[in-house]
C-alpha positions in Angstrom: -23.6 13.5 -2.3 -20.5 11.7 -1.1 -20.8 7.9 -1.4 -19.7 5.8 1.6 -19.3 2.1 1.0 -18.7 -0.7 3.5 -15.7 -2.8 2.7 -15.6 -6.3 4.2 -12.3 -8.1 5.0 -12.3 -10.0 1.7 -12.4 -6.7 -0.1 -9.9 -4.9 2.1 -7.4 -5.0 -0.7 -9.3 -2.6 -2.9 -12.5 -1.4 -4.6 -11.1 -2.7 -7.8 -11.1 -6.5 -8.2 -7.7 -8.1 -7.5 -5.9 -9.0 -10.7 -6.7 -12.5 -11.8 -3.0 -13.2 -12.1 -2.3 -12.4 -8.4 -1.4 -15.5 -6.4 0.3 -16.0 -3.1 4.1 -16.0 -3.6 5.7 -19.3 -2.8 9.4 -18.4 -2.4 11.6 -15.6 -1.1 12.4 -14.5 -4.6 8.7 -14.4 -5.5 7.9 -12.3 -2.4 10.4 -9.7 -3.5 9.0 -9.6 -7.0 5.4 -9.4 -5.8 6.4 -6.5 -3.5 9.0 -5.0 -5.8 6.6 -2.2 -6.9 6.6 -0.9 -3.4 10.3 -0.2 -3.3 10.7 1.7 -6.6 11.4 5.4 -7.0 8.5 7.6 -5.8 7.4 11.0 -4.8 5.7 11.7 -1.5 3.6 14.8 -1.0 6.0 16.9 -3.0 9.3 15.1 -2.0 10.6 13.8 -5.2 12.7 10.6 -5.2 12.9 10.2 -9.0 11.6 12.3 -11.9 8.0 11.5 -13.0 7.2 11.2 -16.6 3.7 9.6 -16.4 0.3 11.3 -16.1 -1.2 9.3 -13.1 -4.6 11.0 -13.4 -5.3 10.0 -17.0 -8.3 7.7 -17.0 -8.2 7.2 -13.2 -11.4 7.1 -11.2 -12.4 9.9 -8.9 -11.7 9.7 -5.1 -14.4 8.3 -2.9 -15.1 7.6 0.7 -15.3 4.0 2.1 -15.6 2.3 5.4 -13.0 -0.5 5.9 -13.0 -3.3 8.4 -10.0 -4.1 10.6 -7.7 -6.7 8.9 -4.9 -8.8 10.4 -1.5 -8.3 8.9 2.1 -9.6 9.0 4.5 -6.7 8.7 8.0 -5.3 9.3 7.9 -1.8 10.8 10.7 0.8 10.7 11.5 4.4 10.6 13.4 4.7 7.4 15.2 7.5 5.5 13.5 8.0 2.2 16.7 7.1 0.2 16.8 3.7 2.0 13.2 2.7 1.3 14.1 0.3 -1.5 16.5 -1.7 0.7 14.0 -1.7 3.5 11.3 -3.2 1.3 13.6 -5.8 -0.1 14.9 -6.9 3.3 11.4 -6.8 4.8 9.8 -9.0 2.2 12.6 -11.5 2.4 12.0 -11.8 6.1 8.2 -12.0 5.6 8.7 -14.8 3.1 10.6 -16.8 5.6 8.1 -16.2 8.5 4.9 -16.9 6.7 6.3 -19.9 4.9 7.6 -21.4 8.2 4.4 -20.7 10.0 2.0 -21.7 7.2 0.2 -18.4 7.3 -1.9 -17.7 4.2 -1.6 -14.3 2.4 -4.9 -12.7 1.8 -4.0 -10.1 -0.8 -1.4 -7.9 -2.4 1.5 -6.2 -0.7 0.9 -2.9 1.1 2.8 -0.1 2.8 1.2 1.6 5.8 2.5 5.0 6.8 2.2 6.5 10.3 1.9 10.1 9.1 3.0 11.6 5.7 6.7 10.8 5.1 9.2 13.7 5.3 12.9 13.0 5.4 12.0 9.7 7.0 9.0 7.4 6.7 7.5 5.6 9.8 5.9 2.7 8.0 4.9 -1.0 8.1 5.2 -3.1 5.0 3.5 -6.5 4.6 0.4 -8.4 3.7 -3.1 -9.1 5.0 -3.1 -12.6 6.4 -5.7 -15.2 7.4 -4.4 -15.3 11.0 -1.7 -13.5 13.1 1.9 -14.5 12.7 4.1 -15.2 15.7 6.9 -12.8 16.1 9.9 -14.0 14.1 12.9 -11.7 13.8 11.6 -8.3 12.6 8.3 -9.8 11.4 5.3 -9.2 13.7 1.6 -9.3 13.7 -0.2 -6.0 13.2 -3.4 -4.8 11.6 -4.9 -2.3 9.2 -7.5 -0.2 11.0 -11.2 -0.4 10.8 -12.1 3.2 9.9 -13.4 5.6 7.3 -11.0 6.3 4.5 -10.7 8.5 1.4 -9.6 6.3 -1.5 -8.1 6.8 -4.9 -6.6 4.4 -7.4 -3.4 5.6 -8.9 -2.8 4.6 -12.5 0.8 4.4 -13.6 4.3 4.2 -12.3 5.3 4.8 -8.7 7.2 8.0 -9.4 3.9 9.7 -9.8 2.4 8.6 -6.5 3.1 11.9 -4.8 0.8 13.8 -7.1 -2.0 11.3 -6.5 -1.5 11.6 -2.7 -1.7 15.4 -3.0 -4.8 15.1 -5.1 -6.4 12.9 -2.4 -5.4 15.3 0.3 -7.0 18.2 -1.5 -10.1 16.2 -2.2 -10.5 15.3 1.5 -10.3 19.0 2.5 -12.8 19.9 -0.3 -15.3 17.7 1.4 -14.9 19.6 4.6 -13.0 16.7 6.2 -9.6 16.4 7.8 -7.0 13.7 6.8 -5.9 11.4 9.6 -2.5 10.2 10.5 -2.7 6.7 8.8 -2.3 6.3 5.1 -1.6 3.2 3.1 -1.0 1.9 -0.4 -2.1 -1.5 -1.8 0.0 -2.6 -4.8 -2.8 -4.1 -6.8 -0.9 -5.2 -9.9 1.5 -8.1 -9.9 4.7 -6.8 -11.4 6.7 -8.5 -14.0 10.2 -7.6 -15.5 8.8 -6.6 -18.9 5.6 -4.8 -17.9 4.7 -1.3 -18.8 4.8 1.0 -15.7 1.6 2.7 -17.0 -0.2 -0.6 -16.4 0.5 -0.5 -12.6 -2.4 0.2 -10.3 -1.9 1.3 -6.7 -4.8 1.9 -4.3 -4.3 4.8 -1.9 -6.2 4.9 1.4 -6.1 7.9 3.7 -7.9 7.7 7.1 -10.4 10.4 7.9 -9.9 12.2 11.3 -12.8 12.1 13.7 
């Protein structure tokens, strides 16, 4: 039997507890560090950006179904060539830092990337944070939301260059359940990165919407 769990807004950042070390960044530099994991080399559904040397499935939990509530977000959206993702993330989180600081908006969880369809040569995505209330539009920063919907979820263990294989595993699992993947998929970067951390210690929560 497939387990379906309700996820309330305070748990929207993952079925795993948030790392106790996570805290809201307080400067532009800290925003870029906190979100730096999102801009690293990665593989999407078979499209390799850098070579992978880690086994992302070792010790990782099995996929599951969950129901998530809608959550308010502050984001920057763009359609970005895959080779320019790093610069897009860096620029976006600099702008997000300035906007949420100026407007005194509280960050409610770790950084995320929301993709409108699986990336190909380009990615149509939003990067940002769940927030306690909507931001006012400021430059490229706008208010948005994560959907309230049913999702298939998998926590990826390890470096970001192995994300593609985990997404493919989740895609296959959805179809094995007799379901169809939807057009929205997003990653929560659960682990606060540090310069000397082992990439194998990173945890990324993958969420793929289920089509009606």
